[in-house]
C-alpha positions, 0 to 999 in steps of 0.5 A: 500500500502506498501512502502520503507518508510512511507514518500513514502506512504504518498507522493503517496496518491492523492485525490480520491473518496472513496469506490467502483465505482457504475459503476464498473469502480473501477480504473483509467487507462491510457495507453501510448507509446513512442519510445526508439530506439537509434543508428541504425548504427555503434554501438553495439547491445544488447543481444548476447554480440558479438563484431561483431554484430554492427547495420547496420540499422532498421527493426522495432522501439523499444517502451516503453508501459506504463500502469498506474493503480490507485485504485479509492478507495485508490489512490494506483497506479502502473506504469507498463512499458514493453520496447522492449529492451534486458534488463532493466538495473539498471542504466536505472532504476535509471535514469528513477526514477530521471526523474519521481521525477523531473516531478511528485514529490513523485507520482511515485517511485521505490516502485510503478513503474515496468520497465521490458524488452521483452528481444529481442536480437536486441536492441541498445547496450551500454545503461548500465553504468554497465561495463559487459553489455556495454563491447560488445558495446565498452563502454557506449553509452550515445545517446542510453542510453538517448533514452531509458530513455527519451522514458520510461519517456515519455511513463509513462507521456503519460499514466498518462495524459490519466487516466480515469475511467476504469476496469481490466479483466483477461484472461488465455490460453496456448500456446505450439508451441512457445517455447522449452527448450534449456537446457533439460539436466539441467531441467531433474535434478529437482525432479519429483514434479517440472518437472511434472508441465512442461511435455514438459519442457516449461511454456505454460501459457498465461496470459492477463490483459485486460484494459478498459475505460468505454466500450472501450478497451484501452490496453492489457498486455500479459505474456508468457515465450519465449526468444527474440532470433528469429532473432539470432546473424546473424541479424544486424538490430535494431528490437523488435523480436517476441514479438514486432511483436505480439504487431505490429499485435495487434496494427497496423494490428487489431486496426489501430494504426499509430504512426505518426498520434497521440497517440495510441488508443490501447497499447498491450505489450507482457511481459516476465515471466520466460523464462531463459531456453526457446528458440523460436528456436524450432529446438533446434539444436546447432549452427543452431538456427531455427524454423518451417520455417528454416528462422529466419525472417519468424520464428520471424513473425510466433512465434509472430503471435502465441503469438498474436493469443493466447493472442487475444483468452484469451483477448476475454474470459477475465472476471472480477477478484474476488478481486480488488485493487492495492498493491506494495512493494519493497526491495533491497537485497545484492545478493553478500552476503546473508545468506540463511536459510536451509528452502530454500535449497533442502538439508535443510542446510544453504547456502550463496551467493557470489559476482558475478562470470561468468562461462566458460559455460556462456562465451561459449554462448547458442548454441541453440540460436546462429549461432556462438561463439567468444570463440570456446575453451569454452563449455557449461557443465563441459568440459572446458579443457582450463579453467581447465588447467589454473585453472580458473581465477587467480583473488583473489577469496576466497575459500568460494566463490569458494565452493559456486560457485562450480562446476562452472569454473570461468572465470570472477569474475565480482563482485570483479573486479576494479574499482567497481563491473561490475554488480549490486549486490544490486538489487530490488525485488518487488511484484505488485498486480493488483486485483487477479493477483500478479507479483513477480518481479526480475532483472534476467532470471529465468528458468521455475522451478526457476519461479515455486518455487518462485510462490509457496512461494509467493502464500503460503505467500499471501494465494492465488492460484499459478495460480494467481502468475506470475514471472515478470523477467527482472524487474528494473535491470539485473544481469544474470540468476537464475537456481535451485540448481539442474540445476546449477550443469549441468553448462549449459549456464544458470548455468554459468550465475547464477552469485551469485552461486549455492544458488542464487535461494534459496536466492531469495526464502527466500527474496520473502517469506519475502517480500510477508509475509510483504505484507500479514501482511500490514507491511513496509518491509524497503528498505533494503541496498542501491544500487550502484549509477551507475552515479559514476565512469568512463564511457569509450567509446572506439568507435571513434567519427563519422566524419562529413558527406560527400556526396557520390562521384558524388552525392548530399545529398538526391540524388538517388544513385540506383533507383528502378525498374519501376514496381514490383508485390506484394511480390517482394522487391522494393529497392532504395538507397540514398546519406544520412547522418549518421542515428545517427545524429538524431534518429527521435524518434517518427518519421521515417527515410522514408515513402513509399507513394502511388500516389492519383491524385496529392497527395502522401499518406503515406502507410508505414514507418520505423516501418512497418514489410515490410520495412527495412533501411540499412546503409553502407559506400561506399568503400574508403569513411569513412564519406559518408553514403549510405541509402538503403530502402527496401520495401517487397510489401505485397500481399494486396497492391493495384495496383498503383503508389508508391515512397519512400521519405527519411528524413535524417540529415547531420552534419558538422564539427561544429556539425550543423545539416541540414535536408536532403530529398530525393525522389525516382522515382515513380514505379508501383505495380500491 
């Protein structure tokens, strides 16, 4: 095992039985889950960075899914976490590592922990201490930040506590109807030897790691490249998008996982790879992001279903791997100032990266995944007459920086803004090996051809097949996109968000090559430059404080304001509105804001909760009452629902002027289904 330093290696060693296990259970394996859902009401969402996308409720909870894998022969271990969030920010990464050190000492470190995001665009905003990524949420929102950190740490702890002898198997498949290239004009600028690898402009590979304890399946990790943008920027309900739906189908519908009933017996993560230029909105129509059904929510379920079904087939055909063991290595790179050797540039000339600069095309947003833009005078591509007429930004940017960023029209010099860089610039890259599977992990959104080139250099350095190497994007931090130098010249959205200039990918290629060669040679690569400590400096929050709760005029807390109908057929939506408290008073982490219950004699049995795809929670303020909360709960009744008596129970919390919280419970009138 390689480490950031020799001390880290020694600290990570634990007593284990030497040699391969005679029962074929060569690993200790543990799987865990925990809730990372933050504020579901009145705070900005993360993904589209739109000021007016403010959360108004909950569709599905967001989860951290953790896997701890230990090589029984050596004691080397990996903690791998996929979270249902837009980005795994460096400030969150650092906070999690501090908490893990407090709890586990040197057992879990930045070297052997991988934290990554599904990149759904409907998670809670303001979780970043990095200014650029909290701006659209009106600043840093500590409550949602803490929910992510707490949930990730809890998921790793749960996986650690459930370690038991087990085995890893690897399955593969292809999925060609769950993604499309949203920047084909840029993709086509790549040389034929690259584009020939992806004749449809997409990366169809599906890779599944099957985790077993004894003879029992306990988990799966599925890697596939498609954006988490099915629900689009019209949505204001916190959710986990298409990959979260795929996890729900496998865990809830197939394996019977019910989060309110105790630890899950099976954990299914759907991780990203290199979907930088890949959309799930298969129509690929500017400002009209839809898929096969024409309805964003139905498309989300359909794209999630396709990922689940393909993953399930690859899982069923998974086989033991040709090699075993665990390796990890991590090194920080200063992407704001990396000298790049000509071996890693298309023209063979040395190059250099610059401090982070956002382009006009990035500020314009990706038209294929958005219904609207908040800056209608900006465009993808090079036609930005307003910015050009103004000469771009008037910030003090040195000429060499402009040259390395060309042809980007710079609108925000994020790397040189006061009081400190607005995005991470010293960032980690990491290599994780699980048997024959190798993950090249980076803190960005890599286009499919960028990912291909990284996989090539890592495979060559490690002497393995490129089929065994995946890019794990959105890992251990976030700092925008990575296009190829050829794609960059088109200045589509992805090129405008390639922050460190045209040679960003070339720098990653060089540094991944060096790291992989260190892994192959079994030498310590060193930690590299120290990253910025994001706990330093001011953290503005521009949102006004939430006032103490008041009841809706004429109603007591918990009272029904709008009752459901007396009966509904399957497929209809039952709806009830309560006089409630602000949902952010208590996130009910690991719990629920409500339950749908079925009458069985004198008892009422829970059949659905706020994590189910068929339910929604909507929060609003009644007219003229800025401190009152209406809580509407919708249940779209599944076709398989048995006839009978049902009701909805609401669990909320009110907060008074002194900050004291008091539980609220409301019960709807019963209604029939049938």
